[in-house]
C-alpha positions as CSV (number, residue, x, y, z in Angstrom):
1,X,140.3,110.8,118.4
2,X,139.0,107.7,116.5
3,X,141.1,106.7,113.5
4,X,139.9,108.4,110.3
5,X,138.3,111.4,112.2
6,X,139.8,114.8,112.8
7,X,139.3,117.7,115.2
8,X,137.1,119.3,112.4
9,X,134.8,116.3,112.6
10,X,134.6,116.5,116.4
11,X,133.9,120.2,116.6
12,X,130.7,121.5,118.1
13,X,129.0,124.7,117.1
14,X,129.1,126.1,120.6
15,X,131.9,125.9,123.1
16,X,130.9,124.1,126.3
17,X,132.1,124.8,129.8
18,X,133.3,121.9,131.9
19,X,130.8,120.4,134.3
20,X,130.9,121.8,137.8
21,X,128.8,119.4,139.9
22,X,131.3,116.6,140.0
23,X,133.1,115.8,143.3
24,X,136.7,117.2,143.5
25,X,138.3,113.8,143.3
26,X,135.8,112.4,140.7
27,X,137.1,110.0,138.0
28,X,137.8,111.9,134.7
29,X,135.2,111.3,132.0
30,X,137.0,109.4,129.2
31,X,134.1,109.2,126.7
32,X,134.8,110.3,123.2
33,X,132.9,113.2,121.7
34,X,130.8,110.8,119.7
35,X,130.0,108.7,122.7
36,X,128.8,111.8,124.4
37,X,126.6,112.6,121.4
38,X,125.0,109.2,121.6
39,X,124.2,109.8,125.2
40,X,122.7,113.2,124.4
41,X,120.3,111.7,121.9
42,X,119.5,108.7,124.0
43,X,118.5,110.9,126.9
44,X,116.5,113.4,124.8
45,X,112.8,114.0,125.2
46,X,112.5,113.9,121.4
47,X,113.7,110.2,121.4
48,X,111.3,109.3,124.2
49,X,108.4,110.7,122.3
50,X,108.9,108.2,119.6
51,X,107.5,105.6,121.9
52,X,104.1,107.1,121.2
53,X,104.5,107.6,117.4
54,X,103.3,105.3,114.6
55,X,105.8,103.1,112.9
56,X,103.4,101.0,110.7
57,X,100.8,100.0,113.2
58,X,100.0,102.8,115.7
59,X,100.8,102.4,119.4
60,X,97.9,100.5,121.1
61,X,96.1,100.0,117.7
62,X,96.8,96.3,117.4
63,X,96.9,93.4,119.8
64,X,100.4,92.3,120.8
65,X,103.3,94.7,120.9
66,X,104.0,96.1,117.4
67,X,107.0,98.3,116.9
68,X,106.8,102.0,117.5
69,X,109.2,104.7,116.1
70,X,111.2,104.3,119.2
71,X,111.8,100.5,119.0
72,X,112.4,100.9,115.3
73,X,115.1,103.6,116.0
74,X,116.8,101.4,118.6
75,X,116.9,98.5,116.1
76,X,118.3,100.8,113.3
77,X,121.0,102.0,115.7
78,X,122.0,98.5,116.7
79,X,122.1,97.2,113.1
80,X,124.0,100.2,112.0
81,X,126.5,99.9,114.9
82,X,127.3,96.3,113.9
83,X,127.9,97.3,110.3
84,X,130.1,100.2,111.4
85,X,132.2,98.0,113.6
86,X,133.0,95.8,110.5
87,X,133.8,98.7,108.3
88,X,135.8,100.8,110.7
89,X,133.4,103.7,111.0
90,X,133.2,105.1,114.5
91,X,130.3,102.9,115.9
92,X,129.0,105.8,118.1
93,X,128.7,108.1,115.1
94,X,126.5,105.6,113.3
95,X,124.7,104.6,116.5
96,X,123.8,108.3,117.2
97,X,122.6,108.7,113.6
98,X,120.4,105.6,113.9
99,X,118.9,106.8,117.2
100,X,118.3,110.3,115.8
101,X,117.2,109.5,112.3
102,X,113.4,109.5,113.0
103,X,113.0,112.0,115.8
104,X,111.6,114.5,113.3
105,X,108.6,112.3,112.6
106,X,105.3,113.9,113.6
107,X,102.2,112.0,115.1
108,X,100.8,109.3,112.8
109,X,104.1,108.7,111.0
110,X,104.3,109.4,107.2
111,X,100.6,110.1,107.1
112,X,101.0,113.0,109.6
113,X,104.0,114.1,107.6
114,X,101.9,114.4,104.5
115,X,99.3,116.4,106.3
116,X,101.8,118.9,107.8
117,X,103.6,119.3,104.5
118,X,100.4,120.4,102.8
119,X,99.6,122.8,105.7
120,X,103.1,124.3,105.8
121,X,103.5,125.2,102.1
122,X,103.7,128.9,102.9
123,X,106.6,128.4,105.3
124,X,108.7,125.9,103.4
125,X,106.8,122.7,103.8
126,X,107.4,119.9,106.3
127,X,109.7,117.0,105.9
128,X,110.6,114.6,108.7
129,X,114.3,114.5,108.0
130,X,114.5,118.3,107.9
131,X,112.6,118.4,111.2
132,X,115.2,116.0,112.7
133,X,117.9,118.5,111.9
134,X,115.7,121.3,113.4
135,X,115.2,119.3,116.6
136,X,118.9,118.4,117.0
137,X,120.1,122.0,116.4
138,X,117.3,124.2,117.7
139,X,114.3,122.7,119.5
140,X,115.6,120.0,121.9
141,X,116.6,121.8,125.1
142,X,120.2,121.4,126.2
143,X,122.0,124.4,124.8
144,X,121.1,127.4,122.7
145,X,122.0,125.2,119.7
146,X,119.8,122.2,120.6
147,X,121.9,119.2,121.6
148,X,125.1,120.8,120.2
149,X,126.3,117.6,118.6
150,X,129.5,117.2,116.8
151,X,129.8,118.0,113.1
152,X,130.4,114.3,112.3
153,X,127.2,113.1,114.1
154,X,125.0,115.9,112.7
155,X,126.3,115.1,109.2
156,X,125.7,111.4,109.7
157,X,122.1,112.0,110.9
158,X,121.3,114.2,107.8
159,X,119.9,111.7,105.4
160,X,119.2,114.2,102.6
161,X,121.9,116.8,102.7
162,X,120.2,119.4,100.5
163,X,117.4,122.0,100.9
164,X,114.0,121.9,99.3
165,X,113.9,122.8,95.7
166,X,111.1,122.7,93.1
167,X,110.2,119.1,92.4
168,X,112.2,117.8,95.4
169,X,110.2,115.3,97.5
170,X,112.9,114.5,100.2
171,X,115.1,117.2,101.7
172,X,117.1,117.6,104.9
173,X,117.0,121.3,105.8
174,X,114.5,124.2,105.9
175,X,115.5,127.6,104.7
176,X,115.7,129.1,108.2
177,X,118.1,126.3,109.3
178,X,120.6,126.8,106.4
179,X,123.2,128.5,108.7
180,X,123.7,125.5,110.9
181,X,123.4,123.2,107.9
182,X,126.3,125.2,106.2
183,X,128.4,124.8,109.4
184,X,127.9,121.0,109.6
185,X,128.6,120.5,105.9
186,X,131.8,122.5,105.9
187,X,134.3,120.6,103.7
188,X,131.7,118.0,102.5
189,X,131.3,117.4,98.8
190,X,128.0,119.0,97.7
191,X,125.0,116.6,97.9
192,X,127.2,113.6,98.9
193,X,126.5,111.7,102.0
194,X,129.3,110.4,104.3
195,X,129.5,106.6,104.7
196,X,128.1,106.8,108.2
197,X,124.9,108.2,106.8
198,X,124.8,105.5,104.2
199,X,125.3,102.8,106.8
200,X,122.4,104.3,108.9
201,X,120.2,104.5,105.8
202,X,120.8,100.9,104.9
203,X,120.2,99.8,108.5
204,X,116.9,101.7,108.3
205,X,116.0,99.9,105.2
206,X,116.9,96.5,106.7
207,X,115.0,97.2,109.9
208,X,112.0,98.5,108.1
209,X,111.9,95.6,105.6
210,X,112.4,92.8,108.0
211,X,110.8,94.0,111.2
212,X,107.7,95.5,109.6
213,X,107.1,92.2,107.9
214,X,107.5,90.4,111.2
215,X,104.9,92.7,112.8
216,X,102.6,92.0,109.8
217,X,102.9,88.2,110.2
218,X,102.3,88.5,114.0
219,X,99.1,90.5,113.3
220,X,98.0,87.9,110.7
221,X,98.0,90.5,107.9
222,X,101.0,89.1,106.0
223,X,101.1,85.4,104.8
224,X,104.4,84.7,103.3
225,X,103.2,81.9,101.1
226,X,101.3,84.5,99.1
227,X,104.6,85.1,97.4
228,X,104.5,81.6,95.9
229,X,101.5,82.8,93.8
230,X,102.6,84.2,90.5
231,X,100.0,87.0,90.4
232,X,100.7,88.1,94.0
233,X,104.4,88.0,93.4
234,X,104.0,90.2,90.3
235,X,101.9,92.6,92.2
236,X,104.4,92.9,95.1
237,X,107.2,93.3,92.6
238,X,105.3,96.0,90.8
239,X,104.9,98.0,94.1
240,X,108.6,97.5,94.9
241,X,109.6,98.8,91.4
242,X,107.3,101.8,91.9
243,X,108.3,102.9,95.4
244,X,111.6,101.3,96.4
245,X,113.8,100.1,93.6
246,X,115.1,101.0,90.1
247,X,115.3,97.3,89.2
248,X,112.9,95.9,86.6
249,X,109.9,94.0,87.9
250,X,111.3,90.8,86.5
251,X,114.4,91.1,88.7
252,X,112.2,91.8,91.7
253,X,110.1,88.8,91.0
254,X,113.3,86.7,90.9
255,X,114.3,88.3,94.3
256,X,111.0,87.0,95.7
257,X,111.7,83.5,94.4
258,X,115.2,83.7,95.9
259,X,113.7,84.6,99.3
260,X,111.3,81.7,99.1
261,X,114.2,79.3,98.5
262,X,115.8,80.3,101.9
263,X,115.0,77.6,104.4
264,X,114.0,80.1,107.1
265,X,111.4,81.7,104.7
266,X,110.3,78.4,103.3
267,X,109.5,77.0,106.7
268,X,107.1,79.9,107.5
269,X,105.7,80.0,104.0
270,X,104.5,76.3,104.2
271,X,101.8,77.0,106.7
272,X,99.8,80.0,108.1
273,X,101.3,81.5,111.2
274,X,99.4,80.2,114.2
275,X,101.0,81.9,117.1
276,X,102.4,78.7,118.6
277,X,105.7,78.6,120.3
278,X,107.2,76.7,117.3
279,X,105.8,79.4,114.9
280,X,107.2,82.2,117.1
281,X,110.6,80.6,117.1
282,X,110.5,80.1,113.4
283,X,109.5,83.8,112.8
284,X,112.3,85.1,115.1
285,X,114.8,82.9,113.3
286,X,113.6,84.3,110.0
287,X,114.1,87.9,111.2
288,X,117.5,87.2,112.7
289,X,118.8,85.5,109.6
290,X,117.5,88.1,107.2
291,X,119.0,90.9,109.2
292,X,122.3,89.1,109.2
293,X,122.0,88.4,105.5
294,X,121.4,92.0,104.6
295,X,123.9,93.5,107.0
296,X,126.7,91.1,106.1
297,X,126.1,91.6,102.4
298,X,126.6,95.4,102.7
299,X,129.9,94.7,104.6
300,X,131.1,92.2,102.0
301,X,130.2,94.4,99.0
302,X,131.8,97.5,100.5
303,X,135.0,95.7,101.5
304,X,135.3,94.1,98.1
305,X,135.2,97.6,96.6
306,X,137.3,99.5,99.1
307,X,139.6,96.9,100.7
308,X,140.6,96.7,104.4
309,X,141.2,99.5,106.8
310,X,138.9,102.1,108.4
311,X,136.2,103.5,106.1
312,X,135.1,106.9,107.4
313,X,133.4,110.1,106.4
314,X,133.9,110.7,102.6
315,X,136.7,108.1,102.0
316,X,134.3,105.4,100.8
317,X,130.7,104.6,99.8
318,X,128.6,101.7,100.9
319,X,128.1,99.0,98.3
320,X,125.1,96.7,98.5
321,X,124.8,93.8,96.1
322,X,121.9,94.3,93.7
323,X,120.2,91.0,94.6
324,X,120.1,91.9,98.3
325,X,118.9,95.5,97.6
326,X,116.1,93.9,95.5
327,X,115.2,91.6,98.3
328,X,114.9,94.4,100.8
329,X,112.8,96.5,98.4
330,X,110.5,93.5,97.9
331,X,110.0,93.0,101.6
332,X,109.1,96.7,102.0
333,X,106.6,96.3,99.3
334,X,105.1,93.3,101.1
335,X,104.3,95.6,104.1
336,X,102.8,98.2,101.7
337,X,100.5,95.7,100.0
338,X,99.2,93.7,103.0
339,X,99.4,96.2,105.8
340,X,99.5,99.8,104.7
341,X,97.0,99.4,101.8
342,X,94.3,97.9,104.0
343,X,91.0,99.8,103.4
344,X,90.3,100.1,107.1
345,X,93.8,101.6,107.6
346,X,93.3,104.0,104.7
347,X,90.1,105.2,106.2
348,X,91.8,105.7,109.6
349,X,94.5,107.7,107.9
350,X,91.9,110.1,106.4
351,X,90.7,110.9,109.9
352,X,94.3,111.3,111.2
353,X,95.0,113.9,108.6
354,X,91.8,115.7,109.5
355,X,92.9,115.8,113.2
356,X,96.3,117.3,112.2
357,X,94.7,119.9,109.9
358,X,92.1,121.0,112.4
359,X,94.6,121.1,115.2
360,X,97.0,123.4,113.3
361,X,94.1,125.7,112.4
362,X,92.9,125.9,116.0
363,X,96.3,126.5,117.5
364,X,97.0,129.3,115.0
365,X,93.8,130.9,116.1
366,X,94.5,130.4,119.8
367,X,98.2,131.0,120.0
368,X,100.2,131.8,122.0
369,X,97.8,130.8,124.8
370,X,97.7,127.1,124.1
371,X,101.3,126.6,123.0
372,X,103.8,124.8,125.3
373,X,105.9,127.5,127.2
374,X,109.0,126.4,125.3
375,X,107.5,127.7,122.0
376,X,106.5,131.1,123.4
377,X,109.9,132.8,122.6
378,X,109.8,131.6,119.0
379,X,106.2,132.8,118.7
380,X,107.1,136.2,120.2
381,X,110.0,136.7,117.8
382,X,108.2,135.5,114.7
383,X,108.2,138.3,112.2
384,X,105.3,137.3,109.9
385,X,102.6,134.8,109.4
386,X,104.9,132.2,107.8
387,X,107.2,132.3,110.8
388,X,104.2,131.9,113.2
389,X,102.9,129.0,111.1
390,X,106.3,127.3,111.5
391,X,106.1,127.6,115.3
392,X,102.7,125.9,115.3
393,X,103.9,123.2,113.0
394,X,106.9,122.6,115.3
395,X,104.5,122.3,118.2
396,X,102.2,119.8,116.5
397,X,105.0,117.8,115.1
398,X,106.4,117.3,118.6
399,X,103.2,115.6,119.8
400,X,102.7,111.8,120.1
401,X,99.7,110.2,118.4
402,X,97.7,110.2,121.6
403,X,98.6,113.8,122.4
404,X,97.5,114.9,119.0
405,X,94.1,113.3,119.6
406,X,93.8,114.8,123.1
407,X,94.9,118.3,122.1
408,X,92.5,118.1,119.2
409,X,89.6,117.2,121.6
410,X,90.6,120.1,123.9
411,X,91.0,123.0,121.4
412,X,88.9,122.2,118.3
């Protein structure tokens, strides 16, 4: 067992029989329970589907190769793993959480999430993080308990460890998944996240902030020298304060100025990105250095607070310096202002929500005939309309962007 982890952390909800297909003289599998968990998520259909789900720009929507939910998840896992190795967390626990953290996202990203949440009000709403737990523990086929991951990995992948309550925007578990949630949270302080979750969450913020800006620059939607203009800097800082940070706008404006002072940012901000080899190298250097800056700052801040030695589970909390947190929030706001707020994109999102809404209505009308066979047992055992709606929502949430469009064309 890894240092700092117990048999309680490595427990699985279901006992598993030894594999029987190995040759009699086969080498013994020496993987840790957490390494096995990482492999289960890596080989899951739910993870593969993320290749067809929107990150910021939809798959096939833009020229070039913008990130999908899958590539984003791989990057989050890698960044998180590096931080975990420095802090003494089990790297496979954080890696597994990074791979799994977005598998609950429906087609069309957060836009599809909003549409499904509105449609699912009578059965407890829809939230991508709660859907992740549902997939890991119920929907992904491996055992009767989903992937049957260890307690530590399930806990690490639960970004918001609380159920939906009035006024709660983010939550991590639906009412009908509370039993398994109670099992994975046994012994955990109420509402508190283990350090492995905090590392994954910070890695998510780092990947989101840096790589989405990189994609925006490649698509000629983001021009970094815009931050040199006082009015644009104030507008971006205002968005960051509204959506991503509790810091005052003035502190976020200073974070923008600090970023512009970095040589790797200043080099790209001097001229418009032209796609040349020199510009591509400069952009990749910027993303590499910013990821390193943000990841190492979290390690340094946490070590300064908690000292040396392995930091695992509930023994410590991640500590990110305020300036670095402000810089990350600012970069996330850059993507919002110049990519996600584009009028053409907003119009496209309206149509995407219509596709989701009409598809759910059509499947409710035609079920169970048009459901995937894997959802038929849940439909058959559903006791009321709310339970049947949840089955259809699970079905639609599973689809890729392209599948949602093609299913809509077939059944509506």
